Every structure is written in C-alpha cells, then in structure tokens.
C-alpha positions as CSV (number, residue, x, y, z in Angstrom):
1,M,6.6,3.9,-7.4
2,E,5.5,1.1,-5.0
3,S,5.4,3.5,-2.1
4,A,3.4,6.0,-4.1
5,A,1.0,3.3,-5.1
6,C,0.5,2.2,-1.6
7,D,0.1,5.8,-0.4
8,A,-2.6,6.3,-3.1
9,L,-4.4,3.2,-2.1
10,T,-4.2,4.1,1.6
11,G,-5.3,7.6,0.8
12,L,-8.4,6.1,-0.9
13,I,-9.2,3.9,2.1
14,L,-8.6,6.7,4.6
15,S,-10.1,9.4,2.3
16,A,-7.2,11.6,3.0
17,E,-8.2,13.9,0.2
18,P,-11.4,14.6,-1.7
19,L,-13.0,11.3,-2.7
20,D,-12.9,11.9,-6.4
21,R,-9.1,12.7,-6.3
22,A,-8.4,9.7,-4.1
23,V,-10.3,7.4,-6.6
24,R,-8.3,8.7,-9.6
25,A,-5.0,8.3,-7.8
26,A,-5.9,4.8,-6.7
27,Y,-7.0,3.7,-10.2
28,R,-3.6,4.9,-11.6
29,C,-1.6,2.8,-9.2
30,D,-3.8,-0.3,-8.7
31,S,-2.0,-2.3,-11.4
32,S,1.5,-1.8,-9.9
33,A,3.0,-4.5,-7.7
34,G,2.9,-4.1,-3.9
35,P,0.9,-4.8,-0.8
36,S,-2.8,-4.6,-0.6
37,V,-4.6,-2.2,1.8
38,I,-7.3,-3.3,4.1
39,L,-10.8,-1.7,4.5
40,D,-12.1,-2.1,8.0
41,R,-15.0,-0.7,10.1
42,P,-13.0,2.3,11.5
43,A,-12.1,3.4,7.9
44,V,-15.6,3.2,6.7
45,R,-17.0,5.0,9.8
46,S,-14.4,7.7,9.2
47,V,-15.4,8.3,5.6
48,L,-19.1,8.3,6.6
49,Q,-18.5,10.8,9.5
50,R,-16.5,13.1,7.1
51,C,-19.4,12.9,4.6
52,I,-21.9,13.8,7.4
53,S,-19.8,16.7,8.5
54,G,-19.5,18.1,5.0
55,E,-15.7,17.6,4.9
56,L,-16.2,15.1,2.1
57,D,-18.9,15.2,-0.6
58,F,-21.4,12.4,0.1
59,R,-22.4,12.5,-3.6
60,E,-19.0,11.0,-4.4
61,L,-19.5,8.1,-2.0
62,P,-20.9,5.7,-4.7
63,R,-17.8,6.1,-6.8
64,W,-15.5,5.7,-3.8
65,A,-17.3,2.6,-2.7
66,G,-17.2,1.1,-6.2
67,A,-13.4,1.8,-6.5
68,V,-12.7,0.3,-3.1
69,H,-14.8,-2.8,-4.0
70,L,-13.3,-3.3,-7.5
71,L,-9.6,-2.4,-7.1
72,D,-7.3,-5.4,-7.1
73,R,-5.2,-4.1,-4.2
74,T,-7.9,-3.3,-1.7
75,E,-9.1,-6.0,0.6
76,V,-12.0,-6.1,3.0
77,D,-11.2,-7.0,6.6
78,E,-12.2,-10.7,6.9
79,Q,-13.7,-10.3,10.3
80,D,-16.4,-8.0,8.9
81,I,-16.4,-9.1,5.2
82,D,-20.1,-9.7,4.9
83,L,-21.2,-6.4,6.4
84,L,-18.5,-4.3,4.6
85,T,-19.1,-6.0,1.3
86,Q,-22.8,-5.3,1.6
87,F,-22.0,-1.7,2.5
88,L,-19.8,-1.3,-0.6
89,F,-22.3,-3.0,-2.9
90,E,-25.3,-0.9,-1.6
91,I,-23.5,2.4,-1.6
92,S,-21.9,1.9,-5.0
93,T,-25.2,1.0,-6.6
94,P,-27.7,3.6,-5.3
95,E,-29.9,2.9,-8.4
96,L,-30.6,-0.5,-7.0
97,F,-31.0,0.5,-3.3
98,E,-31.4,4.1,-2.3
99,P,-29.7,7.4,-3.2
100,V,-26.8,8.2,-0.9
101,T,-27.7,11.0,1.5
102,V,-26.5,12.2,4.8
103,D,-29.3,10.1,6.4
104,V,-28.1,7.0,4.6
105,C,-24.6,7.7,5.9
106,R,-25.9,7.9,9.5
107,Q,-27.9,4.7,9.0
108,W,-24.7,2.9,7.9
109,I,-22.7,4.3,10.9
110,D,-25.4,2.8,13.2
111,R,-25.2,-0.5,11.4
112,L,-21.4,-0.6,11.7
113,E,-21.4,0.1,15.5
C-alpha cells in the first residue's frame, strides 16, 4: 500500500493522469504512512505546459493546486517555497485573484523561469 500511496502522490505532482483523477487518488492515500513527495519548479512548469497544450484541462488546475497545497504528504521545495506557495494559493483560489486561463498559465511559467 505504501508504494501505491507514494505513486499516487507522485502522480499528482507530475500530473501523470488527468488532474481530477490524480487528485482523487492522492486524497485516498494521503493518510497512509510513507515518504512525502516534493513539488518543485520543474513539476509546476510541466503541469502548466500540459494545461497550455490542452493535454490537461486547465479548469481542473485550482483543485489540483488546492490538493497539492493541503495534502499532508506533499511538500514544497524549500529553495522556492515562497514563490511556489504563492502559486498554489493564487491558483487554488481564483475567486480571490483571477480565473485560471491559458494566459494565466503562461504568466506563471514566465514567473517561474
């Protein structure tokens, strides 16, 4: 079970499957014991690029960001903790900032580079 949990969490970070499915799998396994997974700039850029290309649905990005931000076993890379935490907060609460669009994804890629 621990390996499956880690795989589900890694799948969430790497968005190896549709975002909604990855979020559901990660929530199911978050309470099990095991190592944390790290969110870093390359992982965020990858998710954003896949949203821009249409491979992932950008409308699911707020739920994905909320899950990454709130799950116990996901951690933000300490080197970029301020920027990545700001990204997760802004994307997961579009009602406070701006709706997530392809242009917003592009803007975040620029900020991450």
